[in-house]
N, C-alpha and C positions, 0 to 999 in steps of 0.2 A: 878277506885280509890280504891274500896274495894278489888278487886282481887289483885291489886298491893301491897296493905298493907299486905294481907295474904301471898303473895309471898315473900315480903321483910322480913317478920317475920317468915318465914319457917313454916307457919301454914299448914302443910301437914299431913293429917290423923286426926281422931277425938281426939287422945291423945295430939295433938298440937294445937287444935282449939283455936281461939281467942273469948272471950266472947263478947256479945253485948255491955257490959259496956266498955270494952277495945276499941272496934271499935268506939263507940260513943265518947270516950275521944280523940281518934286519929283524928277523922274527924270533930268533933264539931256538928255532926248531932244528932237530937233527935231520939227516937226509931222509930217513924213513917217514918221519912226521911231516916233512915238507912235501914229499910225494903224495902222502895221504891227503894233505890239505889241498893240494892242487887238484887231485882227483875229485875231491868233494866239491870244490868250487867250479870245476868243469861242468857240473850239472846245470849251472846258472850262467856261466861266462865262458867265452872262448879264450883259453889260455894256450897259446901255441908253444911248441918246444923246438929248440934249435939243436941239432945233433952234430953239427960240424964246428970247427974252431974250438972255443972254450965251452960251447953249448950254452944253454940258458933258456929262459922263458920270456915270452913277450905277448902283447896284444896284437891282433892282426891289423895291418895298415891298409889292406885292400881286399877286394873280393877274391882275388887269386890266392891269397894266403889262407883265406877261409876254405876255399876249395881244396887246397893242398892238405890242410888240417883234416878235412873230412875224408879225403882219399887215404891218408895215412891210417886213420882209425878203421876205415872199411877194410884195408889190407890186413891190419892186425886181426880183425874179426874173422876174416877169411882164413888166415893162418891158424887161428885157434880152432876154427871149425874143422879144418883138415886134420889137425892134431887129434881131435876128439873122435875122428871117424873109426879108427881101429878099436878103441875101447867100446864104442857103441856096437860095432859088429860082434865083438867078443861077448858082450853082455846079452845081445839079442840071441846068439847061438847057445847061450848057457855054457860057454866054454869054461872048463876048470883050469885053475892056475896051479 
């Protein structure tokens, strides 16, 4: 649904991104539902996010945007992994709280 909306509105590249508000108006979803829908659709489609300006979502227009998308998610995975390191060590040691 979201990918098709982005495609129909030629939201290709960050300069043509659709804001969350625009997508919420078009779909009738609230912000939480919209994010959940985007996360679900990202399993089948590349939906990039723009975090500057008004923000928004778009389809990649070139390979560089796909690379940037991939790097962003790899960085997030790395940050989550680092955040989990302390609880892993505590559980391994059987540390009491």
